[in-house]
C-alpha positions in Angstrom: 9.4 40.5 29.4 6.5 38.3 28.2 6.6 40.1 24.8 10.2 39.0 24.4 9.4 35.4 25.4 6.6 35.3 22.9 8.7 36.8 20.2 11.5 34.3 20.9 9.1 31.4 20.8 7.6 32.6 17.5 11.1 33.1 16.0 12.3 29.6 17.1 9.2 27.8 15.9 9.0 29.6 12.5 12.5 28.6 11.5 12.0 24.8 11.6 12.7 22.7 8.6 9.8 22.3 6.2 8.5 18.8 5.7 8.5 17.4 2.2 5.6 15.3 0.8 7.8 12.3 1.2 8.5 13.2 4.9 4.8 13.4 5.5 4.1 10.1 3.8 6.8 8.4 5.9 5.3 9.8 9.1 1.9 8.6 8.1 2.6 5.3 6.3 6.0 4.1 7.8 9.4 3.4 6.5 10.3 3.3 2.8 10.2 -0.4 1.9 10.3 -0.9 -1.9 9.3 0.6 -5.3 6.9 -0.9 -7.8 6.3 -0.1 -11.5 2.7 1.0 -11.8 0.3 1.8 -14.5 -2.9 3.9 -14.4 -5.7 2.4 -16.6 -7.0 4.6 -19.4 -10.1 2.4 -19.7 -13.1 3.8 -17.8 -15.6 1.2 -18.6 -15.9 -1.8 -16.1 -14.6 -4.4 -15.9 -11.2 -2.7 -15.8 -8.3 -2.1 -13.4 -8.0 1.3 -11.8 -4.3 0.7 -11.5 -1.9 -2.2 -11.3 1.7 -2.4 -10.0 4.3 -5.1 -10.7 7.8 -5.9 -9.4 10.1 -8.6 -8.3 10.2 -8.0 -4.6 12.6 -9.4 -2.0 11.4 -8.1 1.4 10.7 -9.7 4.7 6.9 -9.4 4.4 6.5 -10.4 0.7 8.8 -11.7 -2.0 8.6 -13.1 -5.5 7.2 -11.7 -8.7 4.3 -9.7 -7.2 1.5 -7.7 -8.9 -1.2 -5.8 -7.1 -4.2 -4.0 -8.5 -7.5 -2.5 -7.6 -10.1 -3.3 -10.2 -13.7 -2.5 -11.0 -16.0 -5.4 -11.8 -18.9 -5.3 -14.3 -21.2 -3.8 -11.6 -18.7 -1.1 -10.8 -17.6 -2.5 -7.4 -13.9 -2.3 -6.5 -11.9 -5.4 -5.6 -8.3 -6.0 -4.7 -6.1 -8.4 -6.7 -2.7 -9.8 -5.7 -1.1 -11.9 -8.4 2.3 -13.3 -9.0 4.6 -16.2 -9.4 6.5 -17.9 -6.5 5.0 -15.3 -4.0 6.0 -15.8 -0.4 3.9 -13.8 2.1 4.8 -13.6 5.8 1.7 -11.9 7.2 1.5 -14.0 10.3 -1.7 -15.6 9.1 -0.9 -19.2 8.1 -4.0 -19.5 5.9 -3.2 -16.4 3.9 0.5 -17.1 3.7 0.0 -20.8 2.6 -2.9 -19.9 0.2 -0.8 -17.3 -1.7 2.3 -19.5 -1.8 0.5 -22.6 -3.0 -1.5 -20.7 -5.7 1.6 -19.1 -7.1 4.1 -21.9 -6.8 5.8 -22.2 -10.2 2.8 -20.5 -12.0 1.4 -17.0 -12.3 -1.9 -16.9 -10.5 -4.2 -14.3 -8.8 -6.2 -14.0 -5.6 -9.1 -11.5 -5.6 -10.6 -10.0 -2.5 -14.0 -8.5 -2.6 -14.4 -8.5 1.2 -14.7 -4.9 2.5 -15.6 -5.3 6.2 -12.9 -3.4 8.1 -11.3 -4.5 11.3 -10.8 -8.2 10.7 -7.6 -10.2 10.1 -7.0 -8.7 6.6 -8.2 -5.4 5.2 -7.5 -3.6 2.0 -8.3 0.1 1.6 -8.1 2.0 -1.6 -8.1 5.8 -1.1 -8.6 7.4 -4.5 -8.0 10.9 -3.2 -4.5 10.2 -1.9 -3.8 7.4 -4.5 -2.9 4.9 -1.7 -3.6 1.3 -1.3 -3.2 0.0 2.3 -3.0 -3.7 3.1 -3.4 -4.4 6.8 -2.8 -7.9 8.3 -3.8 -8.4 12.0 -2.1 -11.6 13.2 -3.4 -12.7 16.6 -0.1 -13.0 18.5 2.0 -10.5 16.6 2.0 -6.8 15.8 -0.2 -5.7 13.0 1.5 -5.2 9.6 0.6 -2.4 7.2 1.9 -2.1 3.7 1.0 1.1 1.9 1.5 1.6 -1.8 1.5 5.2 -3.0 0.9 5.7 -6.7 1.8 9.2 -8.0 -0.5 10.9 -10.4 -0.3 10.1 -14.1 1.8 12.7 -15.8 3.0 12.3 -19.4 2.7 8.5 -19.3 0.3 6.1 -17.6 3.4 4.4 -16.2 4.7 5.7 -12.8 6.9 4.5 -10.0 5.0 3.6 -6.9 6.5 3.7 -3.5 5.8 1.0 -0.9 5.9 1.9 2.9 5.8 -0.5 5.8 5.0 -0.2 9.5 4.0 -2.4 12.3 1.9 -1.7 15.4 -1.7 -2.0 16.6 -4.2 -0.5 14.1 -8.0 -0.4 14.2 
């Protein structure tokens, strides 16, 4: 009898639907949120961007003409850049939201972040292996907000379509 139960269990679990790469990314990074046009840099000598993405976004978290990049400075250290024009950020941090909005009001401007200490009110994490940039905001009185930008590998052109995912919760 136990042999039949084991065989039945194996048969039922083996026939489940296979998860696609997109299904796996949504499980890990959250819901599909937007797309951005991205470019991989062909320049390998610092200072240079590793990648940059650009799009007119209209989402609850961020809107306006938005550009994001991870760049290498002259010493070879990575830093995050958010640029744009008329960018509205609703991260839950008044200082961040007001700074970005005032810097980009009517003009194209950039804010660069070199800060890499994880676990504070804002983190950015570039994972080269998975080609993902995660932006994490931790407002004091709200759920944390995580925006993940997945940039597919460069194929025939350095230009690719990046996918933005969004989730909320409590994240370390």
